[in-house]
N, C-alpha and C positions, 0 to 999 in steps of 0.2 A: 568649297570657295573652285572658281571657273577655272579655268585653264590658263584666260587672259589673266587673270588680275595673279594667277601666277607664275603668267611669267614674266608681269610687271612689278615684281613683289623682288624673283631672283638677278633682273637686272637692276634694281636700285639695291641691293645689298653686295653685289658685286658692281658695284660703281663706291659704293662708304667705304666697300675693302681698297679700293683703288688711291681714296685719297685716303683715309687714316696710314696706309703702306708709305708715301708720298710726305703725309707730316711729317713722319719719325724718324727725317732726316736730320741727320744730327749738328751740329753749329758749333762752330769755334767760341771756344771761349777764353773770356776775357778776366781780367783781374787788374784792379790799380792795387800795387802792393807798397808797403813802403820802404825805402832802403832807407840804409844807415851808411852813409860813405866815410870813411875816413881816408884824408885826402894828403899825399905828401906836399905843400910846396915850396917854394927857394924860400919864403920866410918865415919857414916851420912850418910842423901839423896842425891841419882845421879840420872837423869832422861837420860833417849837416845830413839833416836827412830830408831827403823827398820822395813823395807820392812820385814811381816810377808806370809806365803805359805804353803798353806793347798791342801793337794793334799789325792785322795781318791782310792781308788784301788777293786776292788771286790773277798774278799777274802771268800773262802766258804758261810756259808749265812749272811756271815755279809761285814762290808769293813774294808783294812788298813787303815787306817786316817796316811798319815804323816806329821810333822812341822814343817820346817824349816825356818828360821833368815836367811837371806840374809845379813845383817849386826849385830856386837855387842851391846850389851852392856851390859851398867856395868862396876866395873874395881876393880880392887886389888893390892895394895896400894907395897903387895911383889908377887915374882914372885911365881906361883901355878905351881907344878910340875907333870908331866904327869900323868896322873888314878886319882890327886887329887883334882878337879871340879866335882859335878857330878847334872846334868840338872836334872827338872821335870819341863811338864807343866798341864794345863787345859782351853780346848776346850771347851765354851759356845754352848748347841746348842742349836737352834730357827726353829719357821716356825712351821713343823705340830708335834715335837718331843722337849722334852724340858730338864732339869738339863745340865749337865757337863760331858767329855771325856777325862781318862788320859792319858796323853803319859808322853813316859818314852824314854832315850835312853842314849847313851856309857860316861862313864866318858870322859874328853879330853884326847888324842893319844899323844900330844904334848902341851911342858912348855906353858904359857902362860906368858910373862914380867909384870912386875912392870906397873905401872900405862896405863895398855893396855886396847881397849874395848875387852870382853868374850869373843870369838865364840861362840854358843853356838851347838852343831849335831845334827845332825836332829833325832826328837825328837816322834815319836811310838804308835801306840794305838791301839784295836782292837772296833770296834761302828757295834750291831748289830740291826736290826731294830724293835723297836718296836711299830709304828704308820706308818700308810698309809700318804703320801705326801712331799711337799714340806722340807726339813733340810737342816736347815742352819748351817757349821763351823765357827764361829768367836774367834780369841785367845782371853784366859783370863788370869790367874795370873800363871808367869815364878816365880817358884822358885831356888836359883839356892843353892849346899849345897859342903862351900871349906874349910878344915881347922879347919872342929871342932865348925865353923859362919854358921849363912844361910841369906843370903839375896833375896827378897820375892820383885821380882816388878811388880806392877800394869800393867795395861792399866786405858789412865786419859780422852783417844780423842773420847772415842766413836764411835771405830771404827768398821763400818762395817762388816760383813762375806766377808771370804779369798776362801770358797769352800759351793756350794750348791749343793745335789744331793734329786733327783725325787725315792722316796723309796717307797717302799711295804714290812705293816707288813703279819707276819702271818695269812694266811687265806685270807689274803686284808685286816681287821677288821680297823678302824678307831682309833683312842684314845678313852681309858679303864680308868673309874675310879679306883681308888684302891692309896694305898701306894707307896712310893717311892723304885725303884729298882735298884738292880746295874748285871749287867752281861759283860763280856768281856773288864772293864773296864770303863765300858759309865754309869753314873749312870742319868733315868731318874725317870720322875715326873706321876705314873704310868707306864700302861704298859700293855703288854697278856701276859698269855705263850700258853702254843698249843707245834705244830712240829716247823720246818725249816723253818724259813719264806724265799723266793722268796724274791727278793730286786732287786732297784737301774735299773738305762740304757737297762742293757742286756738282763734281763728278758721282759723292752719294747719294744725292741726290735726283739727279738724272739715272742711276742706277734702279733706285725704291721707285722709279717713277714711272720707267719702264715692268718691273717687276708687278707696280700696280694695275696697270696698262694688263698685261698678261691674266692677275684675275680677273680682270673685267673680262677681259674677250671667252675666259673659261668662263662667265656668268652665265655669258650670250649665249653660248654655243649651249651650256646645258636646261635653259631656258628656248633656248628651237628645239632639242630631242624632247621637253620634253608635252611642246606642241602638234610633234608629227607623233609622239605615242598616243594624245590623248586623240589627235584626225584620225588617228588607224583604229583605236578599239573602238570608238564610236560606227566604222564603216557596217553594214547590215552584211551578216554574211548566207 
């Protein structure tokens, strides 16, 4: 094989290696999970099953977490006029972090007929990572306030997480000891202070892309060295 062809082959291999490293960047894992709610209402106990979807989108130094109900839960013996029902919920954090994240949303925009399952609007909150690793997000307690009453719905089927994020705390540290803290709606046990954390799959992709670029440069340097070596070997003595 000529030196020119060998150089081209090395450069191609290095570029492919860089692309493979880039494509290996991890992504968030999301799954729709059926949650069995047991609700304590002003007119007695009720139950309902709703598929829950939780999504996380990078927002500044944290994530905007959105919780969605695909089916209605509980019901009212009377019609609920527009704007009369206000929901909120908690999301349980697990894995590398712990505690709860509170999510809230707007009141009902349209009237809800009597004895009809109450469709919950999407609820959202901001999660700022305090620890490094994979963090899970699992549906917690749902609270519905309407017409001066409060309904509490609690998951009873030990449902699994609807979302898993691979996050990095500020400074790349792991867990630290200490009291509970609250930031951006998320309450966690312990946590570290400091500057803004760089978190999540996007940063992993950047880091892996940088590694791929390093591999590419290393391959190009090797190719250049072989070319010069070949030219030196051909110089008559």
